[in-house]
C-alpha positions in Angstrom: 20.5 122.3 175.1 21.2 122.5 178.7 20.0 125.3 180.9 23.3 126.1 182.4 25.2 125.9 179.1 22.9 128.4 177.5 22.7 130.9 180.6 26.7 130.5 180.6 26.7 131.5 177.2 25.0 134.3 177.5 24.7 136.0 181.1 27.8 137.1 181.6 29.2 140.3 183.3 26.6 141.8 186.1 23.3 141.2 185.5 20.1 139.8 187.6 17.6 137.2 187.5 14.0 137.7 188.5 11.3 135.5 190.2 13.7 132.7 190.8 11.4 131.4 193.9 13.7 128.3 194.9 14.7 127.2 191.7 17.1 129.8 190.1 18.8 129.3 186.6 22.3 127.2 187.2 25.8 128.5 186.1 25.3 131.6 186.8 25.8 134.2 190.1 22.7 137.2 189.3 21.2 139.6 191.7 18.2 137.7 192.9 15.1 140.0 192.7 11.9 138.8 193.6 8.0 140.3 194.2 7.8 138.3 197.0 10.1 137.6 200.3 8.3 134.6 200.9 5.7 132.6 198.7 3.6 129.2 199.6 5.1 129.9 203.0 8.7 129.0 201.4 10.9 131.7 201.5 12.2 132.8 197.8 15.8 133.1 196.6 16.0 136.8 195.9 17.8 139.3 198.0 15.7 142.1 196.9 12.6 143.3 196.2 11.9 144.0 192.4 9.5 142.6 189.4 9.7 142.2 185.9 8.2 145.8 185.6 10.0 147.7 188.5 13.2 146.8 188.8 15.6 148.3 191.7 18.9 148.6 189.6 19.9 152.3 187.8 19.0 153.0 184.3 21.9 151.1 182.0 23.8 149.3 184.7 23.3 145.5 183.8 24.8 143.5 181.2 21.6 140.6 181.5 18.7 140.4 182.4 17.8 136.6 183.1 14.0 135.4 183.9 12.7 131.8 183.4 8.8 131.0 183.9 8.4 134.7 184.9 6.6 136.8 181.6 3.6 134.8 181.6 3.2 135.6 185.5 3.2 139.6 184.5 0.2 140.9 183.9 2.0 144.0 181.2 4.7 141.8 179.6 5.3 144.7 177.2 6.1 146.9 180.3 8.6 144.2 181.5 10.3 144.4 178.4 10.5 147.8 178.5 11.7 148.2 182.0 14.7 145.5 181.4 15.6 147.8 178.2 15.7 150.7 181.0 18.6 148.8 183.1 20.2 147.2 180.4 23.8 148.3 179.1 24.4 149.2 175.7 23.9 145.6 173.9 23.4 144.2 176.9 21.2 141.0 177.5 17.8 139.8 178.1 17.5 136.1 178.7 13.9 134.4 179.3 12.1 131.4 179.2 8.6 131.1 178.5 6.5 128.0 178.5 5.1 126.9 175.6 1.4 125.9 176.3 2.3 123.1 173.6 3.5 121.7 176.8 2.0 122.8 180.0 -1.3 122.6 181.4 -2.3 126.1 179.0 -2.4 124.0 176.2 -6.2 124.0 175.8 -6.4 127.8 176.3 -6.1 130.3 173.4 -2.8 131.7 172.6 -3.0 135.7 173.7 -3.1 137.8 170.9 0.2 140.1 170.2 -2.4 143.3 169.7 -3.8 142.5 173.3 -0.5 142.7 175.6 -0.1 145.8 173.3 -3.4 147.4 174.7 -2.1 146.3 178.2 0.8 148.2 177.7 -0.9 151.7 176.9 -3.2 151.4 179.4 -0.8 150.5 181.9 -2.7 147.3 183.7 -1.0 145.8 186.8 -1.4 142.4 188.4 -4.5 143.3 189.6 -6.5 143.2 186.7 -9.0 140.4 186.8 -9.3 139.9 182.8 -7.4 136.6 182.6 -9.0 135.0 185.7 -12.0 133.1 184.0 -9.5 132.1 181.2 -7.0 130.6 183.6 -9.0 129.0 186.3 -11.0 127.0 184.2 -9.2 127.4 180.6 -6.2 125.4 182.0 -6.0 121.6 181.7 -7.3 120.9 185.8 -5.5 117.4 185.7 -2.1 118.9 184.9 -3.0 122.0 186.9 -4.1 120.1 190.2 -3.2 116.5 189.4 -4.3 115.3 193.1 -8.1 116.5 192.6 -10.4 114.1 191.6 -13.4 114.6 189.7 -15.8 115.2 191.8 -13.0 118.2 193.6 -12.8 119.3 190.2 -15.3 122.1 190.0 -15.7 123.0 193.4 -11.8 123.6 193.4 -12.2 125.7 190.7 -15.3 127.8 191.8 -13.1 128.3 195.0 -9.4 129.0 193.1 -12.0 132.1 190.5 -13.6 133.3 193.7 -10.4 134.1 195.9 -8.6 135.7 192.6 -11.6 137.8 192.3 -11.5 139.0 196.4 -7.8 139.6 195.3 -8.3 142.2 192.5 -11.6 143.3 194.5 -9.0 144.7 197.4 -6.3 145.5 194.3 -4.1 142.9 195.5 -1.7 141.2 192.9 -2.5 138.1 192.0 -0.6 135.0 190.7 -1.6 133.2 187.8 -0.5 132.6 183.9 -1.9 135.7 182.5 -0.8 135.3 179.2 -0.1 131.9 177.3 2.9 132.0 174.0 3.9 129.8 171.7 7.2 130.3 169.9 5.7 132.4 167.1 3.0 134.7 169.1 6.3 135.4 171.2 9.0 136.5 168.5 5.6 138.3 167.1 5.0 140.4 170.4 9.1 141.5 170.1 8.6 142.4 166.4 5.5 144.4 167.2 7.3 146.1 170.1 10.1 146.9 167.7 7.8 148.4 165.0 5.4 150.3 167.1 6.4 153.5 167.9 4.4 154.1 171.1 6.4 151.2 173.0 10.2 152.6 173.9 12.0 149.8 173.1 14.0 148.2 170.5 15.4 144.6 170.2 17.4 142.3 168.3 16.9 138.4 168.2 20.1 136.5 169.1 18.7 133.2 169.6 15.6 130.9 169.7 15.3 127.2 171.3 12.7 125.7 170.9 11.7 122.4 173.5 13.7 124.0 176.2 15.7 123.1 178.5 16.6 119.4 177.9 15.6 118.5 181.6 12.5 119.8 181.4 11.5 121.0 177.5 8.2 122.8 178.4 9.6 125.9 177.8 11.2 128.6 174.9 14.4 130.4 175.2 14.9 133.8 173.8 17.8 135.6 173.7 17.7 139.3 173.3 20.5 142.0 172.7 19.6 145.6 173.3 20.0 147.7 170.4 22.3 149.9 170.8 22.2 154.0 171.4 24.9 155.9 170.8 28.1 154.6 172.6 28.8 158.2 174.1 25.0 159.0 175.4 25.3 155.6 177.1 28.9 155.8 178.2 28.0 159.6 179.9 24.8 157.3 181.3 26.9 154.6 182.9 29.7 157.0 184.3 26.8 159.5 185.8 25.1 156.4 187.6 27.9 155.4 189.3 28.7 158.7 190.7 24.7 158.9 191.8 24.8 155.2 193.1 27.5 154.6 195.8 26.0 150.9 195.7 26.0 150.8 191.9 24.2 149.0 190.1 21.2 149.1 192.7 19.5 152.3 193.3 19.1 154.0 196.7 15.8 152.9 196.9 16.6 149.2 196.6 14.8 147.2 199.4 17.1 144.3 200.5 14.7 141.2 201.9 16.0 140.6 205.7 19.7 139.2 205.9 19.8 136.9 202.7 22.0 139.0 201.0 24.5 136.7 199.3 25.3 139.2 195.9 28.4 140.9 196.1 27.8 144.4 193.7 
């Protein structure tokens, strides 16, 4: 299945894409948000600041939340799922593509245990967490991660990268790594565990899953989730109230714009 065909099917209405960088999901016109205005000295595609666990949108204001190769960069994926649940309307859609470790440089690493991700949520872990630095730097297939490195350069460059991450977390700066590693089964198990855990305030219906996605670069897992509906009257009341309280609805008053790159009508 092609990325554009899948996105057009599921991502309709008003929505957001998180962390598109230079490669937005084709076929949709969301409000783009990113935690970085620039990354690797290049501007991202975002118009507003926002990250997976902290979005600049009112409660129950969006029809969809889209992300591609973002969840693994989030130290607290359960918190991200709860945040996406917050901003979605009744029966809203999460459209997420997550890399399958079997087809990326993560393949030598152990799949992240679901209980660990639940614990991260309960402990409110954020992207300054150093727990996965060693596993990421020394666990990936380095010839795929840094193909230009010679064998002699590999150890030195790994050591330097690991040290740079350690120093960043000591300063309480965010780091950008693959904190977690997924397979299709582990990703589905995570959603099921979230649904069954009373300590986690979000519930989902799994609408679709596609492996080896998309056809263009078949290294991902597409999972489409639908927010489980609460009582219609309560949801409708909240949406009506939000439109009255937030003049730029669905954006919050506190939404932070990135310079002159606001190209979305909201």
